[in-house]
N, C-alpha and C positions, 0 to 999 in steps of 0.2 A: 030601640030607637037610636041609641048612640051609633050602632052599627050602620043603620040606614043613613044617618047624617054623614057618617064617615064615608060611606059609598058615594053619596051625593057629592060630597066635597071632592072626592077623587075624580068623579066624572066631570065636575065643573073645572077642576084643575086641568084635566086632560083636554077638555074643550078649549080652554084658554090657550093652552100650549099649542093645540092644533091650529087655532085661529092665528096665534102669533107666528107659527111656522108658515102659514099661508100668506100672511101679510109681510113677512120679513123680506127686506130689500137690501141685499148685500151690495157693496161697492162694485162698480164695473171697472175693469182693468183699462189702463191707458192704451194697451194694445188694441182694445175694442173701440175706444172712443176716438183716438187720433185719426184713423182713416176717415171718420165721419166729420170731424170738426176742426182738424188742423190742415191749413192750406199747404204748408210745407214745413219741413223740420227746422228751417232757418227762422221760423216765427217763435221758437222757444229760445229766449235769451237770458243771460245771467245779469241781474241788476241788484246791486247793494245786498248781496248775500242770499238772494233767492232767485228762482226762475220765474219768468213771466211769459205768458202767451201774448205776443204783440203782433198785430197785423198792420203793415206799413205799406200803403199804396199811393200812387200818384207821383207826379214829377218831384224829384228830390229838391229842385231849385225853387219850387213853388212855396207860397206861404203855407205853414203847417197848421193843422187843427187836430187836437187831441180829444177823443171821445171817451167818456167815462160812464160806464153802465151803473145801474142801481143794484139794490140788495137782491141776491138770489139770481141775478141775471148774468150775462156774459157779453163779450164784444159783438156777438152775433145779432144782438138787438139793433145794432146800427147798420147792418149790411145794406139795406135798401138806400139809406141816406149816403153811405160811403160810396156806393157804386155810382150815385148821381153827382158826387162831389169830386171824385179823384181825377177827373179830367183836368181840373183847374187848381186843385189844392193837393197838398201832401196830407193824406188822411191817416192818422195813427190812432188805432184803438187797441185797448188792452183788456185782458181779464185781470181783475184785482186778485191778489193772493188768495188762494183757496176758493176761487170762483172760476167757472169755465174750465179751461185746461191749465190754468196757473195752479201749481201745487200749493198746499198750505205753506205759509211763511214759517221757516224754521225758527224764527225768533218768537213765534207765538203772539206777536204784537199786531193787532188789527185796528189800532186807533187811527184817527184821521192824520195825526202827526206822522205816523209811519207811512201811510199812503202818500202824503205830500213828499216825504223824503224819497220814496221810490219813484214818484213822478219826476222829480228833479234829476235823480240819477239816470232815469230812462232818457230824459231829454239830453243830458250830457252824453250818454252812450250813443244816441242817434244824431249827435251834432245839431241839435235844435236849440237855438238860443232863446227864441220867443215863439209863442204859439197862441192861437185862439183855443179856448177850451169849451167843450160842449159836455154838459153833465145832466143826467136824468136822476131824479129822486136823491138817493144818497150820493150818487155821482155829482149831482148838482151842488150839494153841500161841499163836497171836496173841491169842486171847480171854483166856487166863490171864495172858499178858504185860500186857495192858491192866489186868487186875485187880490185878496186882502194882505196876505203875508209875503207874496213875491211878485209885486207889480211889475218888476223889471222883466219877468218871464212871461207875462200874460198880455196878449195883444187885445183881446176882447173875450166876452163871455156870453154863451148861450145857455140859459138855465131852463131845463125842461122839467116842469113840475118839481122844483127843487125842495129838498128836505132842509130843515134847519130850525124852524120855529117849534116851540113846545106843542105837544098834542097829548091826548089821553094815553097814559102809559109811558110817555117820554117827557120827563120834567127836566128843567135846567139843573145841572150840577148833580144829577143822580142817574146811576146806571139803571136800566129797566129790569123789571122782573120778567124772566123768560118763562112763558107758560109751559105747563107740562106737555101739552100737545106738540110744542116745538121741540122740547127735549126728546120726545119719542121719535122725532124725525131721524135720529141717529140710526134707528133700526128698521123703521117702516116709512114708506113714501107712496101711499096709495095714489094711483094716477088720477082717480076721480076727485079726490080731495085737493091734490095739487092743481088740477085744472080749474077747480072752483076758486082757489086762491089767486091764480093768475088772472082769471076772468074779471075779478074785481078791478083790475087795472084797465079794463076796456069798457067804454060806454055801451058798445054793442058786443055782447059776449059771443055772438055768432061770427065775429071777425077773428076770434081766436081759433087758429087752425090746429088740427091734430098734429101735423109735423112740428109746429111751434111748441106744443105741449111736450112732445117726445124729446125735443131738444132740451128744454128746461129740465125735464126729469133725468135724461141721460147725464147731463153735466152736473146736476146735483148729486148724482151717484158716482162722480169721479172720486178717486181715493182721497179721503180726508176732507172732502168738500163740506159735508154736512156739519162736522165738528167745527170747521173754520167759520161757517155761517153763524153757529151758535156763539162762538168766541167773539166774532165781530159784534153781534148784538149785545153780548154781555159787557163789552168794552166801550160801547157807545155812551158817551156822557155829553149831552148837549150843553152848549154855552149860549147865553143870550146873543143872538146873531147881530143885533142892531149896531153895536160899536164896531164890529168887524166889517159889516156891510158899508158903514160910513167911510171906511178907509179905501174902498175900491175906487180907482180912478179910471179903469178901462170901461168902455161902453158895454152895456148889458142889454141883451135881448131875453125877455121872459117869454116862454112858450108854454101855454097851459090849456088843457082840456077842461071845459067848464063843468063836465060831468065826472071829474076826477073823484074816484071812490077811495083813494088812499091818502092823498094830501089835499085838503080843501082848496078850491079855487080862490076862496076868500083870502088866502095867504098872499096872493099876488099883490093885493093892496098893501100888505105889510112890507113887501120888498120894494114897492114903488115909493113908499114913504122913506125908506132907509137908504136907497141908492140915489146917487146924484145924477147919473146919466143912464136912463133906463127907458126901454120901450117894451110894451106888452102886446103880444099877439095871442089872442085866445080863440079857441075852437068850440062853439056851443055844443057840438054833437060828438066830441071826443073825450077820452078819459085820461088816465095817468100815463099811458104809453103811446103817445101819438106817433112816434117813430115806428111802432109796430102795427098799430091799429089802422092807420091811414098814412103810410110813409110819403106817398107822392103828393098828397093833399097838404100835409103839414110841413113839407120841406121848403117850398119856395121862399117864404120870408126868412128862413134860416140861411138858405143859399145866398139871398141878396145881402143879408147882413154880413156874412163871412166874406163875400166877394167885394167888400169895400162899400157897404151901405153907409151913408152918412150917419154919424151918431145923432140921435134925436130922442126926445121924450114924447110920450103919447101912447095911445091905445088903439089897436086895430082888432076888431072882432071879425073873424072869418065866417061867413055864412055857411 
């Protein structure tokens, strides 16, 4: 009997090893990724001790807008909006360290404070004194933190489904527990599972195209990207946002899909209560990533706001 159990154990072990070998997803080389996702070698710049992938288009003399992506994403999430904005604006978008084509930060620091320092250094490097900021999800939290801490550098804010308020698994003053399935991402990244996770950001999952899934997966397989994602999650410690939001003087446009499956649309009311100069534009049939799910439908109010829409309070629901 012991021999049989030992044989069964060996077979199970071999089966698991075989399954692991089949699912194993090694990093992709930059030599493979850059021809697909880097517009030009000049888009890789040195900023505050690390390299950043920065795409800077539009007239240099025009007002600047800086676009900040969310967790697990890249600057490519903004490309439809950027293409429609850079006739009139200087549109700057970047991959956060360890995301997209930006390599991991050699400091190992992925806190919001480090990101803010990098944004300020990038602005100085690009000779941008003031800019509008557009941020989605985690990028929204970074954007409003910039508005609170550095009002002299922030012209206005567009917060697209912004992160910041506590939610299950993310308490104030406490780093989250990173689930095992996320830890396993270092070694495996099944396309089907990744697609399902991204689809949660869409109200209509059929709007998530296969090329978009391929892009997400490719860039998550960039050297060191998965470890950087885990480090960023482990270093995220939320603070009660209300006192900071109360310090923001720049006009704010909230953009939210009412079918957001990642950050509840009900949080929009929390932002409206905390901000002094805020306008909400909501989309009943969109989710967490309106800039990807329906870029041309979600862009017009953003464009109007960035191109000198008067600051106002109120709510607009887009049918």
